[in-house]
C-alpha positions in Angstrom: 135.8 -19.2 -47.5 135.9 -15.5 -46.7 138.4 -16.1 -44.0 140.6 -18.2 -46.2 140.7 -15.4 -48.8 141.6 -12.9 -46.1 144.7 -15.1 -45.3 146.3 -14.6 -48.7 147.8 -11.9 -50.9 144.5 -11.8 -52.7 142.7 -10.1 -49.8 145.4 -7.5 -49.5 145.3 -6.5 -53.1 141.6 -7.1 -53.6 140.5 -4.6 -51.0 143.8 -2.7 -50.8 142.3 -0.1 -48.6 143.8 -0.6 -45.2 142.8 1.8 -42.5 144.5 5.2 -42.4 147.8 5.2 -40.7 148.6 8.6 -39.3 152.0 10.2 -39.2 154.8 8.3 -37.8 157.1 9.5 -35.0 160.4 8.1 -36.2 162.6 9.2 -33.3 161.8 6.1 -31.3 164.5 3.4 -31.2 161.9 0.7 -31.5 158.8 0.8 -33.6 155.5 -0.7 -32.5 152.7 -0.5 -35.0 149.3 0.2 -33.5 146.4 -1.3 -35.4 143.1 -0.5 -33.6 140.3 1.4 -35.1 136.9 3.0 -34.7 134.2 3.5 -37.3 134.0 6.9 -38.8 132.2 6.0 -42.0 130.7 2.8 -43.6 134.4 1.8 -44.1 136.8 1.5 -41.1 139.8 3.6 -40.1 142.3 3.4 -37.3 141.3 4.2 -33.7 142.7 7.7 -33.0 145.7 7.9 -30.7 146.1 11.3 -29.1 149.2 10.8 -27.1 152.4 12.0 -28.7 154.2 9.0 -27.1 152.3 6.7 -29.5 153.7 5.8 -32.8 150.9 7.5 -34.7 149.1 10.7 -34.1 145.4 11.1 -34.9 144.1 12.0 -38.3 140.7 13.6 -38.5 138.1 11.8 -40.6 137.3 15.2 -42.2 140.7 15.4 -43.9 140.2 15.4 -47.7 141.8 13.0 -50.0 141.7 15.3 -52.9 145.0 16.1 -54.6 145.9 19.8 -54.6 148.7 19.0 -57.1 149.6 16.3 -59.5 150.7 13.0 -58.0 154.4 13.7 -58.5 154.1 16.9 -56.4 151.8 15.8 -53.6 154.3 14.4 -51.2 155.1 16.4 -48.1 158.8 15.8 -48.0 160.8 16.8 -44.9 163.4 19.4 -45.8 166.5 17.6 -44.5 169.9 16.7 -45.8 169.8 13.5 -43.8 170.7 10.4 -45.8 169.6 6.8 -45.3 172.5 4.6 -44.3 171.8 1.1 -45.7 174.3 -0.5 -43.3 173.0 1.1 -40.1 169.7 -0.8 -40.1 168.4 -4.1 -38.8 167.6 -6.6 -41.5 165.4 -9.7 -41.3 166.9 -13.0 -42.3 164.3 -15.7 -41.9 161.2 -16.6 -39.8 162.2 -18.8 -36.9 159.5 -21.3 -37.9 161.4 -22.1 -41.1 164.8 -22.6 -39.3 166.0 -26.0 -38.1 168.0 -25.9 -34.8 169.9 -29.0 -35.8 171.7 -27.5 -38.8 173.2 -24.2 -39.9 171.4 -22.2 -42.7 173.1 -20.1 -45.4 171.4 -16.9 -46.5 172.4 -13.7 -48.3 171.2 -10.3 -47.2 172.5 -7.0 -48.5 175.0 -8.9 -50.5 176.4 -10.4 -47.3 176.6 -14.2 -47.1 175.7 -15.2 -43.6 175.1 -18.4 -41.7 172.3 -18.6 -39.2 172.6 -21.3 -36.5 171.2 -22.2 -33.1 173.6 -21.9 -30.2 172.2 -24.2 -27.6 174.8 -23.2 -25.1 173.4 -19.7 -25.0 169.9 -20.5 -26.2 170.1 -18.0 -29.0 170.1 -17.8 -32.8 173.5 -16.6 -34.1 174.4 -14.9 -37.3 178.0 -15.3 -38.6 179.9 -14.6 -41.8 179.4 -17.6 -43.9 183.1 -18.3 -44.5 185.5 -20.3 -42.4 188.7 -18.2 -41.8 190.8 -21.2 -42.6 190.1 -21.6 -46.4 186.8 -19.7 -46.7 184.7 -22.8 -47.0 181.0 -22.0 -46.3 180.1 -22.7 -42.7 176.5 -23.1 -43.7 177.5 -26.5 -45.2 178.8 -27.5 -41.8 177.2 -29.0 -38.7 176.5 -28.4 -35.0 178.8 -30.7 -33.1 178.1 -32.6 -29.9 179.3 -29.7 -27.8 177.0 -27.2 -29.5 179.7 -25.5 -31.5 179.5 -24.6 -35.2 181.9 -26.9 -37.1 183.3 -26.4 -40.5 183.1 -29.8 -42.2 186.0 -29.0 -44.5 188.8 -29.3 -41.9 186.8 -29.5 -38.6 187.5 -26.1 -37.2 184.9 -25.3 -34.5 183.5 -21.9 -33.4 181.8 -20.7 -30.3 179.0 -18.2 -29.5 181.0 -15.0 -30.3 182.8 -16.3 -33.4 185.9 -17.3 -31.5 187.7 -20.4 -32.7 187.4 -23.2 -30.1 189.3 -26.0 -31.7 191.6 -26.7 -34.6 192.1 -30.5 -35.0 195.3 -30.1 -37.0 197.0 -28.1 -34.2 199.3 -30.2 -31.9 198.0 -30.4 -28.4 201.3 -29.6 -26.9 201.9 -26.6 -29.2 201.0 -23.0 -29.0 197.2 -22.2 -28.8 196.9 -21.0 -32.4 193.1 -21.3 -32.2 193.1 -18.1 -30.0 194.6 -16.0 -32.8 192.2 -13.3 -34.0 192.7 -14.5 -37.5 191.2 -17.8 -36.5 187.9 -16.1 -35.5 184.8 -15.8 -37.7 183.0 -12.5 -38.0 179.9 -12.5 -35.7 177.0 -10.1 -36.5 174.7 -8.6 -33.8 171.4 -10.6 -34.0 168.1 -10.9 -32.2 164.7 -12.5 -32.6 161.8 -10.0 -33.1 158.3 -11.1 -33.9 159.6 -14.7 -34.4 161.9 -13.5 -37.1 165.7 -13.5 -36.9 167.2 -10.1 -37.5 170.8 -9.1 -37.9 172.9 -5.9 -38.0 175.1 -5.9 -41.1 178.3 -4.7 -39.4 180.5 -7.0 -37.3 182.7 -4.2 -35.9 183.0 -4.5 -32.1 181.5 -1.1 -31.7 178.1 -2.5 -32.7 178.2 -5.4 -30.2 175.6 -3.7 -28.0 173.6 -2.0 -30.8 170.4 -3.7 -29.7 170.4 -1.5 -26.5 170.4 1.6 -28.7 168.3 0.6 -31.7 165.9 -2.3 -32.1 164.1 -3.8 -35.1 160.6 -2.7 -35.8 158.1 -4.5 -33.6 154.5 -5.5 -34.6 152.6 -6.4 -31.5 150.0 -8.5 -33.3 152.7 -11.0 -34.3 153.3 -11.7 -30.6 149.7 -11.6 -29.5 148.5 -15.2 -28.8 144.9 -14.2 -29.7 146.0 -13.7 -33.3 146.9 -16.3 -35.9 150.3 -15.5 -37.3 151.3 -17.8 -40.1 154.4 -16.7 -42.0 155.8 -17.5 -45.3 158.9 -16.7 -47.3 160.0 -16.7 -50.9 163.2 -15.9 -52.8 162.3 -13.5 -55.6 164.3 -13.3 -59.0 164.0 -9.6 -59.2 165.4 -6.8 -57.0 164.3 -5.2 -53.8 163.2 -2.0 -55.4 160.8 -3.7 -57.9 159.5 -6.0 -55.2 158.7 -3.1 -52.8 157.0 -0.9 -55.5 155.0 -3.8 -56.8 153.5 -4.4 -53.3 152.7 -0.7 -53.2 150.7 -0.8 -56.4 147.0 -1.7 -56.0 146.1 -0.8 -59.6 147.7 -3.9 -61.2 145.7 -6.5 -59.2 142.6 -6.9 -61.5 145.0 -7.5 -64.4 148.2 -9.1 -63.3 146.4 -11.4 -60.9 143.3 -12.0 -62.9 141.6 -15.3 -62.3 143.3 -16.0 -59.0 140.6 -14.4 -56.8 137.5 -16.3 -55.7 135.4 -14.8 -58.5 136.8 -13.6 -61.8 136.4 -9.8 -61.9 135.7 -7.9 -65.1 138.8 -7.6 -67.3 138.3 -3.8 -67.1 137.9 -3.9 -63.3 140.4 -1.1 -62.8 139.1 2.2 -61.3 140.5 5.5 -60.2 142.1 5.5 -56.8 142.4 8.4 -54.4 145.8 8.0 -52.7 147.8 10.7 -51.0 151.1 10.8 -49.2 150.8 12.2 -45.6 154.5 12.4 -44.8 157.8 11.3 -46.4 161.2 11.4 -44.6 164.4 9.4 -44.3 162.5 6.7 -42.3 159.9 6.0 -44.9 156.4 7.4 -45.5 152.8 7.2 -44.5 150.0 7.3 -47.0 146.2 7.7 -47.0 143.4 6.3 -49.1 140.0 7.1 -47.6 139.2 5.5 -45.3 142.4 3.5 -45.1 146.1 4.0 -45.3 149.5 2.4 -45.7 152.9 2.7 -44.0 156.4 2.1 -45.3 159.1 1.7 -42.6 162.4 1.9 -44.4 164.0 -0.2 -45.6 161.9 -3.4 -45.3 158.4 -3.1 -43.9 155.2 -2.3 -45.8 151.9 -3.0 -44.2 148.3 -2.2 -44.0 144.9 -3.5 -42.8 142.0 -4.1 -45.2 139.5 -4.9 -42.6 137.6 -2.9 -39.9 135.2 -3.5 -37.2 132.1 -1.9 -35.7 133.6 -1.6 -32.3 136.6 0.1 -30.6 139.5 -2.0 -29.7 143.0 -1.7 -28.1 146.0 0.3 -29.2 149.6 -0.7 -28.7 151.9 2.1 -27.4 155.5 2.7 -28.4 156.5 0.8 -25.3 154.6 -2.3 -26.3 151.8 -1.9 -23.7 148.2 -2.2 -24.6 145.5 0.3 -23.7 141.9 -1.1 -23.7 139.0 1.1 -24.8 135.8 1.3 -22.9 134.1 -1.2 -25.2 134.5 -4.9 -24.3 133.3 -6.1 -27.7 136.3 -7.7 -29.5 137.4 -6.3 -32.8 137.8 -8.3 -36.0 141.3 -7.4 -37.0 143.4 -8.4 -40.0 146.8 -7.1 -40.7 148.8 -7.8 -43.8 152.6 -7.5 -43.4 155.1 -7.6 -46.2 158.8 -7.5 -45.5 161.1 -6.9 -48.5 164.7 -7.9 -48.1 167.5 -6.8 -50.4 169.6 -9.9 -51.3 171.7 -8.9 -54.3 171.2 -7.1 -57.6 168.3 -8.7 -59.3 167.4 -10.8 -56.3 165.3 -10.2 -53.1 163.4 -12.1 -50.4 159.9 -11.6 -49.2 158.6 -12.5 -45.8 154.9 -12.2 -45.3 152.4 -12.7 -42.5 148.6 -12.0 -42.1 147.8 -12.0 -38.4 144.1 -11.9 -37.5 142.1 -12.3 -34.3 139.1 -14.2 -35.8 138.6 -17.7 -37.2 142.0 -18.6 -35.7 140.9 -22.2 -35.6 141.4 -22.5 -39.3 145.2 -22.2 -39.0 145.1 -25.1 -36.5 143.3 -27.3 -38.9 144.5 -26.3 -42.4 148.2 -27.1 -43.0 150.4 -24.1 -43.5 151.6 -25.4 -46.9 148.1 -25.2 -48.3 148.1 -21.4 -47.8 151.5 -21.2 -49.4 150.3 -22.9 -52.5 147.8 -20.1 -53.2 150.3 -17.3 -52.2 153.0 -18.7 -54.5 150.5 -18.7 -57.4 149.9 -15.0 -56.8 153.6 -14.3 -56.7 154.1 -16.3 -59.9 151.4 -14.5 -61.8 153.4 -11.3 -62.2 156.9 -12.7 -61.5 158.0 -12.8 -65.1 156.6 -9.4 -65.9 158.5 -7.8 -63.0 161.7 -9.7 -63.9 161.7 -8.2 -67.4 160.5 -4.8 -66.2 163.5 -4.5 -63.9 165.8 -5.0 -66.8 164.1 -2.3 -68.8 164.4 0.1 -65.8 168.1 -0.6 -65.7 168.5 0.0 -69.4 166.8 3.4 -69.0 168.9 4.1 -65.8 167.5 4.1 -62.3 168.1 7.8 -62.0 165.8 8.3 -65.0 162.9 6.4 -63.6 160.5 9.3 -63.5 161.4 10.3 -67.1 161.2 6.7 -68.4 157.9 5.9 -66.7 154.7 7.8 -67.3 152.7 7.8 -64.0 150.0 10.4 -64.4 147.3 9.0 -62.1 146.8 9.0 -58.3 146.8 5.2 -58.2 150.6 5.4 -58.6 151.1 7.7 -55.6 152.7 5.0 -53.4 155.1 3.9 -56.1 156.1 7.5 -56.8 156.6 8.1 -53.1 158.8 5.0 -52.8 160.9 6.2 -55.8 161.1 9.7 -54.2 162.3 8.2 -51.0 165.0 6.2 -52.8 166.2 9.2 -54.8 166.1 11.8 -52.0 167.4 9.8 -49.1 168.8 6.4 -50.2 170.9 7.1 -53.3 168.4 6.0 -55.8 168.9 2.3 -55.2 170.2 -0.2 -52.8 173.8 0.5 -51.7 175.8 -2.6 -52.4 179.1 -1.0 -51.5 181.9 -2.6 -53.5 180.4 -6.1 -53.6 178.7 -5.7 -57.0 179.0 -3.7 -60.2 175.2 -3.2 -60.3 174.7 -5.4 -63.3 171.8 -7.8 -63.2 172.3 -11.6 -63.6 171.3 -13.1 -66.9 167.7 -14.2 -67.4 167.4 -18.0 -67.0 164.8 -20.2 -68.8 161.2 -19.5 -67.6 161.0 -22.9 -65.9 164.1 -22.1 -63.8 163.0 -18.5 -63.2 159.7 -19.5 -61.8 160.9 -22.7 -60.0 159.2 -22.9 -56.6 161.3 -25.7 -55.2 164.5 -23.8 -54.7 162.9 -20.5 -54.1 160.4 -21.6 -51.5 160.0 -25.3 -50.7 163.5 -26.0 -49.5 163.3 -22.9 -47.3 159.9 -23.7 -45.8 159.7 -26.4 -43.2 156.0 -26.9 -43.8 156.2 -27.2 -47.6 159.3 -29.3 -47.4 157.6 -31.9 -45.2 154.5 -31.9 -47.4 156.7 -32.3 -50.5 158.4 -35.3 -49.1 155.2 -36.8 -47.7 153.3 -36.4 -51.0 156.2 -37.9 -53.0 156.2 -40.9 -50.6 152.4 -41.2 -51.1 152.9 -41.2 -54.9 155.4 -44.0 -54.7 153.1 -46.0 -52.3 150.2 -45.7 -54.8 152.4 -47.0 -57.6 153.5 -49.9 -55.4 149.8 -50.7 -54.6 149.0 -50.6 -58.3 151.8 -52.9 -59.4 151.2 -55.3 -56.5 147.5 -55.6 -57.3 148.2 -56.4 -60.9 150.9 -58.9 -59.9 148.5 -60.7 -57.5 145.9 -61.0 -60.2 148.4 -62.2 -62.8 150.1 -64.7 -60.5 146.8 -66.2 -59.1 145.5 -69.3 -60.8 142.0 -69.6 -61.9 139.8 -70.4 -59.0 142.2 -69.5 -56.2 140.7 -66.1 -55.8 137.1 -65.2 -56.6 136.0 -63.1 -59.5 134.9 -60.4 -57.1 138.3 -60.3 -55.5 140.0 -60.3 -58.9 137.9 -57.4 -60.1 138.4 -55.5 -56.9 142.2 -55.9 -57.3 142.0 -54.7 -60.9 139.9 -51.7 -59.9 142.3 -50.9 -57.0 145.3 -51.1 -59.4 143.6 -48.7 -61.9 142.6 -46.2 -59.2 146.0 -46.3 -57.5 147.8 -45.7 -60.8 145.4 -42.9 -61.8 145.8 -41.3 -58.3 149.6 -41.5 -58.5 149.6 -39.8 -61.9 147.2 -37.0 -60.6 149.4 -36.6 -57.5 152.5 -36.4 -59.6 150.9 -33.6 -61.6 149.8 -31.9 -58.4 153.3 -32.0 -56.9 155.0 -30.7 -60.0 152.4 -27.9 -60.4 152.4 -26.7 -56.8 155.9 -27.5 -55.6 158.0 -27.3 -58.7 156.8 -25.1 -61.6 153.5 -23.5 -62.4 153.4 -21.3 -65.6 151.0 -18.4 -65.8 149.9 -17.5 -69.3 147.9 -14.2 -69.2 146.7 -14.6 -72.7 144.6 -17.6 -71.8 143.3 -16.6 -68.4 
């Protein structure tokens, strides 16, 4: 049970004290995140890495976590005029495990509608603009044809690996090759797979064709380590990127907003003072410290930490992806919680999460992935409506007035304050949508639609989608068994079947009907809509 809790959001927030993550060297084109540790106190911290070539430098265990100044003044901000370019970054689209190679998938990232599809001719995932150049029909509603081309099903235009038009059915075969015209091509974005996630560069200009050789997405070695479990999940969120990110950076809300979800119900007044300090803040994000742990925000998407330690030394991943073994051969118990926040559009975001660990890996081979998602969706739902409304109040006050509108006097808000400082100082105060949006939020739908799990998760998760179809089929089968049992009893004449058989059929009918009703409730509650009323928890 302890391991199952560790594999959920609960474990991240419940202990919310990942090991201290020292200062980041952000001048590397690729980021590898080392996560080894050694004990320096009854609670764990990261294994020190002395080499400057590593992503992190060492932090002495004697460093005090006391605030010399109020939380709003504590951040060590780099004195630089450098600004964060929202369109010069790699963005995650979806985990590979939730993509079907047989069909194209439509997604929105940074306000850009893209289609992700498997190019079997090159053996790569491709990311194109989700609009056919003919009449702008969505290519995500198309198909992969028998030659491995992406085909628009509106008029049959076909496209190759680089977005070039391969075939226009309406063009005469003896006429000019109009399919070679540049206007017939679809915009292709640079893309790659990192840590089993498809990433793309949100600029299709030819000058960025080889951007992968100059700058790569952040890399987390544990996600590629076969000794770790690495289940992933995703969820479309009906509030914006900024609110999603700061909510994940806020440990103080857990005993209240997620009350009753943990294994044992904590005291309603389970909040306590938290000593959190910001180690460094610059254009690339920030590192934070909470004795004896820490957090790391790698702009714009990744926030991660580790709530668990070990009593032995382990290995540390270098910036080149190699692993250095310590003198100890005793394996570490390692758990890393990774949250990837993706800007989608004003008032909408996407969350990809993973909790790799190197112990009790067998559990993930036995317990279906959808069962973990059920609990994680409940945690997301428990404060979803709160955050949806909160975002609208922030917009009413004005995003530039956040620090004036919000009273954040305690150190427990240090991470949220640091994130808002990063936004204001380097990133323009909010996501840069260019000219795509006015910045207005979409209207609030009914609560049942706002918290609907089917369209926000189930259809985007291969595991939950299969489970949903299978459980619905089981429900129908149980109803058929119930009806058939009653029909046999009703149609049988007295004496044809024994009283024992008759009673058995009646019991089977009742049990099957009851099971089908319970299963219907289970499906609706876990795959469709689950309300969370805080007043009655």
